[in-house]
N, C-alpha and C positions, 0 to 999 in steps of 0.2 A: 470347970462348970458343973452345976448341980444335976443330977440325974433328973430331978422331978421337974427341971424347968423345960425337959425336952421330953424325956421318955412317956410322960403321963398326959402328953396333949394328943388329941383335945381332951376337953372335960366332958362328962356326959351330956352335956348340951351341944356340943359340938363346938365350943369355943377355943380359939388358941389366945388366951389372953382376952382382948376386946375384939377379937374378929372371927368370922365365922358364922356360926350358929344356923337358924333356920328361918332367914327372913320370907316367910311365904305363908299364903292361906291357911287356915287350919285344917281345911280338908287334905291339903295336900301333905302338910305336917305329918298326918296319920300313916300316909304312904309311904314318906321318907323315913319314919320310925319303923316301918316293917322292911324295910329295906335293909335297915341299920342292925335291927333283930337278927334277920335272915344272914346277914353277912357275919355277924359275931359268932352266930351258931354253926354255918359253914365252915369257918375257918379254924373252927376247933376239931373238926373232922380229920382223922388220919387219912381217911379215902380221898377226900378233897385235897388235902396237902401233898399227897403221893401223885394224884393226877396233874396237878399244876406242876410240880416238880419235874415229872416226867415229860410233859410237855415243854417246859423251859429247857430240857435237854436235848430231846429228840426231834421236837418242833420248831423250837426258836432258834437252838443252837448254843445254847448257853452252857459254860459262861463265856460271855463277849472277853477277847482278851485285851491286855493292855500292851501299848506298842509305844516304843522310844523313839519319838521322830527326831533323829540322830542328825539328819542332814538338815531339818529345819532348825535345829537349834544350833548347830554348826554355823549356818549362815547368819543367824541373828548374833551368834557370839557372846551370849550371856547364859542364863539359867538355861536349864534342860526341860524339854514339854515332853510329856507323858500323854497319851490317847486312850482313854477307854472305849473301846470301839463297839459302841452300841450300833453303828452303822453296817456293822455285819449279821445283826439279828436277820431272821426271816422277816419279811415284808420291809426291812432298811431302816428301822428306827425302834426306839425305845418304846414305842407305842403300843408295840405287841405284847408287853409285859402287863399292863394293866387290862388291855381288851380280852385276853383269855381269861383273866380272874372275873372280870366283869359278863362275859359270855355264859362262862359255868355258872355263875350267880344267876342269871337269867334263866337258865336251864332248870337249876334247883328250884328257883321261885314259880316255874311253870308260866312265866310269860310268854306272850305270842309274837311280840315285836320288839325289836331292839332299835331305838331311834338315838340319833348322834349329830353332833355338828362336826364339822372339820375345816380346817383353816387350808395348810399347805396339803391336805389329802392324805399324811400320814396316819392320823388316827383313824380316818375314813376306811384306808385300805386294810389297816390293822383289824378294825372291827368288823369289816366285810368279810377278811379271812376268818377271824375267830367264829363269826356267826356261820360261814359255810361248814367249819368243822365241827360244830355241835348242832347244826340243822335248825336254825332260829331265823327267820326273816329278818332282814335289815335295811333301814332307810336312812339315808345320811343327806344331810343338809349342809350346801356348799354355797359360798358367796358366788355371783356371777364372775366379779373380777378374779377370784381366786381359780374358778374353773377354767378360765381363759389361760392363767399364768401358769398352771400346774397341771397341763392337759395329761401327761403320763399316768399320774395318779387317778384321774378321772376314769381313764381307759381301763385300770386295773378294777378299780370298783365296779365298774358293769361287767367284767368278765367274771369277776367274783359272785356275781348275782344279786347285788344290791339295788335297792330303788336310790336313784340319786335325783335330790330335789334342788335345783338352782334356785337361789335366793337374790333378788333383784333389788330389794328396798334399801333405802339407806345408802350404806358405801358398799353395800355388796361384798361385804368382805366377812370376818371372822364373827365380831358382835352380832351382826344381822342374822348370821346362819345358826348362832345359838339362841337369838329369840325367836325365829323360825321354828327351830327344833323342838324347842319348850312348848310352844303352841301347839304342835302336833301331839307331843306327849300328854299334855292337859285334856286332849279329848277323850282319854281312856287310860289314865295312871294305873288302873288296877289290874290291866291284862299288858300295858306296855312298859317299858323300862327305859329310861333316858340315860343312856351310858356316857356320861360326861368324860371329855376327853383330856382332862388336867386335873390338878388338885384345888378345882374351884367348885362353886356351886354351894347349895345347902348341904349340910350334914347329913348322911356321912360321907359323901364323896370325896372331898378333901382328904380325909382319913384313909378311906379305901384305896384311892389311886395311890398315895403315898406308900402304902403299906404294899401294893402289888410291884410299886416301882423300888421299892428300897431294896431289891435284889441287886440292882447295879451297884450301890453302896458296900453291901456285905461283901459281894466278891472283889470290888476293887480295893478295899480295906486289906484284905489278906494278899490279894495280888502285888500290889505295889510294894509292900513289906518283903514279900518274896524277891521281887525283882530287884529293890535297892537297898533292903536292908531297914528301912525305916518308913515314916508316914511322909507325906508331900509337905513342902513348906506350903504351898497353895494348891486351892482346889477351885475350879472354876466351871461353871456352864450357864447357858443362856437362860433367860426368864423371860417368858411371856406369862402364861398361866403359871407355869412353874412345875412340871411334873418331872423332867428329866433332872432337873437340879435338885429336887427334894428326894428324888431316887437315889442320887450320889451323895448330897450332902448329910442325910440323916445319920448314915454311920459315922460320921466324924464330928458330929456336933459337940460332943463331950472331949473332944482332942484339942484342947487349947492351944497347941505347938501348930495346929492347923489353920491358916489364913484362909477363909471362905468367901468367894466373890461371885455374886450372882451378876451377869452382863445383861443389860436390857437395851432395847433398840434406840437410839438417838436420832435415827432415821436420815432426815435431811439436816438435822441441828436442833439442839435442844432450844435454840432461840427463836425456832419459827412452830407451827401447831404440827408440823409432818414428822411426829416421833410415837413411839409407845414406852417411853419411859415412866411407867406408872409409881414405880417406888421411889424414882429420883425427883418427881415433879408433881404427882398427885397428893391427893389427901384423903383421909378417912371417909368412908361413906357407904353406900349400899348396891349391890349390883348383882343380879342373878341370884337371887336367894340367901346371898352372904354378905356380911361387913367386911370390908376391905380397903387397901386404898384406890382410888379411882381418879381417872383423869377426867374431868368435868369441864361443861363450858359454863360461863358464868350465870347461866339460868339453871345450874344443877343436873344438866342431861350429860351422858357419857359422850366425851368427844370423839369425833370422826378420825380415829389415831392411824398412823401410817408406819408401816416398817417395809423394807424391801424384801421381809422373811414372812411370808402368808402366815406361818404358824405363831408369829410373836404380835401380830397386829392387834391386839387386845386391850382395853381400857381399863381393866382390871388386873387381879393378881391374887394368887393363892392366899387365903388367909394365915396359913402357917409362915409363909415369906413375910407378911406384914409383922407378924409377931417377933419374928427372929430379927427383922431390921430394927424395931423399936428396942428390943433387947442389946443389939449392937453385936450379936454373934456373927451376924452377916453382911459383909460391906458389898452395897449395890451399885456398880459403876455401868459405864455404858458404853457401846460402840455405834459409829456411824455407819449408813449404808455404803459409803465408799472405802471404809476400814473393813467392812464385811466381804465386800466385793474383792479386795486387795488378798484378804486371808483366804477367799476361796481359792482364788487363782494361784496363790504362793502355794497353798498346800496340795494342791492339784498337780503342779509343776514340779514342785521340790521332793514330795514324797510318793506321788502317784495315788494320792487319796482325795477324791472328790466329796467334800463336806456337803450336807445340806446347808442352805443359807443361813437356817436358824442357828446351827451348831457354830456357823463361821464366824458368828459374832463373838462366841468365847473363845475360838482360835486367835481372832484379832485380838482381844485384851490379853491374851497370854503371850502372844508376840509382843505386844506391848510392853508388857510387865517384864519379859525375859531379859530383855537389853538391860533392866535395872539391877539383874541379880548376877550373882557369881556363878562360876561352872558348877559348883557343887551344891547349889540349890536348884528346884525343880518345881515344876507346876504339873498338876494332873487334870487335863482337860475332860469334860464328857463330851466326847463326839457322838451326839445323840441320834444323829441321822447322817444318809449319805446322800449325795446331790443330784443323783438319776433325775429326779422331778424337776430339777432347776436348771439342769445343763443346757436345755434350749432357750429357756429365757435368759440366761447370764450370756450365751453366745450372742443374742440377738442385742442384748444391751450394749455389750463390748463390742460388736462388728466382728467378731470371728468366723 
C-alpha cells in the first residue's frame, strides 16, 4: 500500500477522497477552521504532548494490555483470538482517549462549555470525566431510550457533574441526540465547543478524533509483535461512527499481510429495517456536516436505525471508513443482535471478561472467523469497552 493513500488523509479541506469536508453554513465553517487551526497549533507543542502522554499513563492507565483469549480459542478450535483491552481504561472504554484531547483543546481555546452527544453513555462518561479534570462545564445530550437502557452510565455522568439533557424526539436514540446537541452548540459556537464522540462530523473532527485514538494501534502493533513475533492475520473492531476501529486500524493500514475487518450491526437482520449496517447497505450522501455513507429512507431522510448496542445505532459513519471501503483496504462485515448476545455471554463465561455490547459485535465476528482458521493463524480484536453498562439490560433480556 502506498503511504500517500493513507498518511496524507484528510486533505487540507478535510476530505478523505470524496468523503468528509465541511457541509455546514459559512459562519460555522469559520468556527470549524478556528478549531482546526488551534488543534494544529496545540498538537505541535511539546507541553501539550507531554501532558497528554502523562494523562494516558497515569490517569487512563495506558498502555492497555493485549490478552490471549486462550480458553475461548481452544473452545472454538481454530485460529487464536487476542484482545486489545481498551475495556481496562479509566471510564471503561476507548472514549477517554479522545475526550482528554478534546477537553485539553477546549481549555486551550478558552471555551466556556463543552457539549456532546452520547449513545451507550461511554463517550458521555469519558467527556464528563475529562471536563471534571480540566474544570470546564459539560453538557451531554442522550436519547431517552438509551437513558433507560444504559442507567449505570447515566448515574456516573450525574455524579461527575455534567448536565444531562434527555432527548425524546424521533427514535430517542443516538442520531437524535446528535441533532439536539448540535442545536445547543449553534446557540453560541464562539464560546462553546462541540466535542464529537467519534470520527464523524465536519472537518476537523474525523481527523482529530482519529489522531487521539491512534494510540490504540500504535501500542497494539508493537505489543502483538512482542507477544507473537509477527503481525496478526486479521484485525477487527466494531464500527458505528468508527472511532475505536480507526484507532486500531490506522497503524496497520500499510501492512498488506494484515486483513482488516470492520463489523457493523446487522441488528434483527439485513433483510429488515432494524439494523445499522451503513457501509454494507447505505449509499453516499450527507449527514451531520460530512459526506459519508448513509442509511436513508426513500425520501432521502436518515433511517431510524437499530442495534442492540446503543453506541452503534447511527445511520452514518466516519468518512475515512467510507474512503477505505471504496479503496478495498478494509472489509466491512456484520454481526446480528443474537450473535452479539451470544458473544457477550460466551466471553463472559469462558474468559471472565464482560464486554460492551458494541465490542461484542467484533468478538462475534472473530469467533465466527476463527473456526475457519488454522491454529497458527490469529485475530486481534479491539475490545473497545467493558459491559458494566449493559449487564442489567442483558440479564433482563435473557431472564438471568
